[in-house]
Structures are given as structure tokens and as C-alpha cells.
Residue, then its C-alpha position, 0 to 999 in steps of 0.5 A: m209752504i202749501d196752504v189749503i183752499d177748500h174745494d167747496n167754498f174756497g176758504y183758506g187755511t193752513q195744513a194741520g200742524d202748519a210747518m212740518r217736514g215732508a217725508f214718506d212711508w215705505e208704501m210710498y205715501y207722502k207724509r208730513i212729520p214734525i220738525p225735530l227738536e234738534m232743528k227747532r229755531a227760536d224764530p219760527t219764520e226761519p227756513f228749515e230743511s225738508p227731505v221731500m217736497a209735496g210736488g210741483l210747488f217750488a222755486v229753483d234756479r232754472k239752469w241747475f234744474w235742467e242740469l239735474g235733468g228736470y223731471d224724469t220724462g219716464l214718469e206718467i201722468w201723475g204721482g212719484e215726481q215729488y220723490e224723484i225731484s227731491f231725492k235727486v236734489w239732495m243726492c246730487g249736491g243740492r238742498m231743499e228748504d221750506i220757507p214759512c213766510s212763503r205761502v202757496g194756496h192749493i185746492y185739494r179736489k175731492y175727485v180726479p176729473y180725468k181717467v188714468p189709462g190702465g190704472i197703474s201709472l202711479a205704481k209704475n212711477l213709484k217703482r221707477v223712482a225706487e229702482v233709480w234712486m233708492d238703492e237697497y232701500a227699495e226692498y223695504v218698499y217691495q216688502r210692503r208692495p210685493e206687486y211692484r216687484h215684477l212691474s215694468a218701470g220702462d227704460m231707466t238707462a238715461q236716469k241711471e246714467l244721469r245719476n252716475r254723471l252727476s256723482c250723486k250720493s247713495f240713498k243710505w247717505f240721504m237717509q242718514e244725513v237728510a231724512w235721519d228723523l224719518p225712521r222715528h215715524y216710519p221705520p224701514v223695518e217694522p218693529p214687532a207688533a204686540a198682538w195680532g190676528e182675530i180679537r175674540n170676546v171671552g164672554s160671547g166667543m164672537c170677534m171684532e169685525i170691520k165691515h167698511l174701511v172708511s173713517g167713521s165706520p163702527i167696529r162690529l161684533e160678529n161670529c168669528v171667521k175661523s169658527r164658521g169653518e172658513t179656510s182664509w182669514s177675513h181681512g175684516q177680522v185680522l187686526t194688529f196692535g202695533w208698535r205705535e200702540d194703536i189697533r189697525v186693520g190687517d196683519p203686521m206687515h200689511t196694515r191699512k191706514v185706519c185705526f180704532d178710535a174712541v172719543s169719550h166714555s160710552s162712545p162707540v169704537t169707530l175707525y178713523d184715519c191713523h194719525g200716529m199721534k196716540g191721543n184717541q187712538l192710544w190703547r193698552y192691552r192689560q193683564d186682565k184682558s181688557l182693552y183700556h183707553p187712557v184718554s177716556n179712562s174706559c174700556i172696550d165693552s160689547s153687546p152680542m145681542e146688538r153686535r155693538v162694540f163701545m166704551n164703558t166704565c172698566d169692570p175687570a170681572s165682566p167677560s164682555q170686556q175681556w178680549l183674546f188676541e189670536r197671537t201675542n208678543a209678551t215681551v212687547l206687551e210688557h214693554f208697553n205696559r211698563d212704559s205706561n206706568 
């Protein structure tokens, strides 16, 4: 298990959630997902299987490590190696377990002290892993990262020959037998969104806009891009109310990792790193066109004079609390609202 050593004061602690399974989303960001109920054990100190390791912190039989080819020497500098070794272990006859009573502390630096030549090593590494190991599932990565399609990943002949020589299983087998719970959290095919596009206020005719894509940034009320006569959408006004019932920046296929978040009644609506666990990031779009926040039992309100977006006591008659999404999926919205009742 990997614990956290604070970069500033060397304080030692566990990661949020502590024991969780290593995973990934289809943009190939490393993720941690809860141990499913089907795998829960009475004794929390017992080892548990994990689809993906976090990187270089593991113990393995040396002879077998080299039989697997070690790390792919075609990977450059940093990134992607955790997927390459994890897929290879599972698909080529091994298994990986996390041991809760075995702990390694890791300092998570706030900055990278070295420069990456060309700046595309990580992308090339991920493309290489996808091409060698992910079979038809690589397409789900390219749908979200179209810039990877035409990127050169170098000569992969030796890696593909290694996979054949070791009689490794398919990535479909990996997804069905090892990472079977991953699609619950990160589905390969994104379920349809409930609503997306600009979010226009009925009272003022102004739109919500994101100025800065960093945690803590407030949501602002600004003149709608389309009303200003601009031909292309501003990314800051393209928002998606998606299947996780949170609101993210971007269109349904290209959402960013920041979500609408509110702490309490009367607090501002701000961006926060998406966690997918509902809570402060759970929203309801109701028939009265209000955006309701169950945790605070309040609704998103707005002040066009101050250009503020904030939480307030719900008032179905107030136009400043009524919002129109550019596009909606009535079936998904009905499903959300039915489940909430």
C-alpha cells in the first residue's frame, strides 16, 4: 500500500480511502476505486487483488520479472509504465495483490524538477501501451484522446512478439475477469448525458461561465457567447450534466475533471476536482428549471449585477433560479428524478 509523505513537512498519512483497487479511466488517468462488496473480507488486513498498480512500488520474483521482459524499454522518461507492467502481469499468467499491512511512504512532489524533451513522452507511452496490450479497447482511448491516433509510438515489434511468445490473454479477458468492476466507475462507452451546452438564466438571459479551470474558482454569470455573435463555443460556457449527476466543464465526450461544488446553503458555487462520489457535487435539474442541491437543500441562484452564482433557499417563482440547458435528454432526466424520489 502506498502512503503519502507531505512535500512540505514530511507528515505521514494514508491516501484518501486507504485500501482501494488501482484502476484507470479511458483517458488513461490512474484512478483508485473502492473494493467491491463481492470482494470484501471480514479481516481488512487480508490481501486483495488489484487490476493496476501505481507504478514502481512492488515486489516480484526477479526471475519471472525478466521472463515477462521487465519494463518495456520503449517507454520514455515517465508515465504509462504502471499500465504496461500491470496488464502484462495479469494477461500473461500472473496476479497482483495489494497487502494492507505492507506500507511504503511516497513523497508526492508539487512540481517536476526536470524537463521532458518535446513534451509528448507521456502521450507516446500511453499510445504504445494501448497498441500493444489493449486490443480493440484502445479505440475507447482514442475516442477521448483523438490526438493519439496519429502519434508515433516507436517500433513495437518486440513487445508484440513477447505477448505472442508468452501466450498472453486478451484485454477483453482482463476487463471481464480482473477489472470487471471498473466500468461501474469509468464505463468505456460514456452513458448519455442528461443535459449539456450553455446554461442560460431565464431572468437575466446570461450564461454560466468558467473563467479558470482550477479548484476553488467561482462560477460566474456572463453574457452568453452565442448572443455575442461568436461562431464557436467558449469552453467556459459548454457544460455537461452527466450520468454521474454532476456538472462538468466541456461537452459530453470531452469533459474536464472539474465539477460544480457547493458547501452549504448561501455558499458560492465553485469548481472542485471531480470525485464521482456525489455528496457536494450531486445536482438535480427539476421540472421548474431549478438546479437543486440535495446536500444543502437549496438551489442555484444568480445576481446579474454582481455576476455571481450562489446557493439560496429554493423559490420556484424566482426567474433568477430558473436555468435552461441548451440541449436535454428527457429520458435520462426523468430517470434521474425518478431515482431521487
